[in-house]
C-alpha positions in Angstrom: 0.1 0.4 0.0 1.5 3.3 -1.0 0.4 6.4 1.2 0.8 9.5 -0.6 1.3 12.5 1.7 1.1 16.2 0.7 0.9 19.9 1.9 -2.8 20.2 1.9 -4.5 21.8 5.3 -0.4 23.1 6.0 1.0 19.8 6.1 4.8 19.4 6.2 7.1 16.6 5.2 8.0 16.6 9.2 4.8 15.6 9.8 4.5 12.4 7.7 6.6 10.6 10.5 3.7 11.1 12.8 0.8 10.8 10.7 2.6 7.0 9.5 1.4 5.4 12.1 -2.4 5.5 11.7 -1.3 3.4 9.0 1.5 0.6 9.1 2.8 -2.3 8.6 5.2 -4.3 6.3 3.4 -3.3 3.0 2.8 0.0 3.8 4.7 2.8 2.5 4.7 6.6 3.1 5.6 9.0 0.6 5.8 12.8 0.7 4.5 14.9 -2.1 5.2 18.5 -1.5 4.1 19.5 -5.4 1.3 17.5 -4.9 2.3 15.7 -8.5 -0.3 12.6 -7.8 -2.6 14.7 -6.8 -2.4 16.7 -10.3 -2.3 13.2 -12.1 -5.5 12.0 -10.3 -7.5 15.1 -10.9 -8.5 14.9 -14.9 -9.5 11.3 -14.3 -12.3 12.3 -11.7 -15.7 14.0 -13.0 -16.1 16.7 -10.8 -12.3 17.0 -8.9 -11.9 20.8 -9.3 -8.3 20.6 -7.1 -5.7 17.9 -7.4 -7.0 14.9 -5.4 -6.3 14.5 -1.7 -8.2 13.0 1.1 -8.6 10.3 -2.0 -8.4 6.7 -1.4 -7.9 4.2 -4.7 -7.6 0.6 -5.3 -5.5 -0.8 -8.0 -5.7 -4.5 -8.8 -2.1 -6.5 -8.5 0.7 -5.6 -10.9 -1.0 -2.7 -12.2 2.1 -0.1 -13.3 2.1 3.5 -13.7 3.2 5.2 -17.0 3.7 8.6 -18.7 0.2 9.0 -16.9 -1.1 7.5 -14.1 -3.7 4.6 -15.0 -7.4 5.1 -13.6 -7.9 3.5 -10.3 -10.3 0.2 -10.1 -11.9 1.6 -7.3 -11.8 5.0 -5.0 -13.7 6.7 -2.8 -13.3 10.3 -1.3 -14.0 12.7 1.7 -14.2 15.7 -0.5 -17.1 18.1 -0.9 -18.5 18.2 -4.8 -18.0 14.4 -5.9 -20.9 11.7 -6.0 -22.3 10.9 -2.6 -21.9 7.1 -3.7 -18.2 7.1 -3.9 -18.1 8.8 0.2 -15.6 7.0 1.8 -17.2 4.1 3.2 -14.4 2.0 5.5 -16.4 -1.2 5.3 -16.9 -0.8 1.0 -13.7 0.1 1.0 -12.0 -2.8 2.5 -14.3 -5.4 0.5 -13.6 -4.1 -2.9 -9.5 -4.1 -1.9 -9.9 -7.7 -0.8 -12.0 -9.1 -3.8 -9.2 -7.0 -5.9 -6.7 -8.7 -4.0 -7.9 -12.0 -4.2 -7.5 -11.6 -8.3 
């Protein structure tokens, strides 16, 4: 699992170490993206997203790789205003989708 941290709401790179305690494990990797490269790459894929993606949760099938452009996620949910309510983050649904993709 990749966790991309960016400077939304005043976050700084120095905050990543503390934030990484919220999600940890051998397969969890945290990265700092102060320029919001990942959020900007995702933004055009999500209709209604008027800013670089943040508070955004995406799933990709195993083995999926990123090339010149970010691939569309197999599933996504958000915690933002102005996006579809049926994609608002639901931890149980998100976990079910993740388990299903992991079995592929």
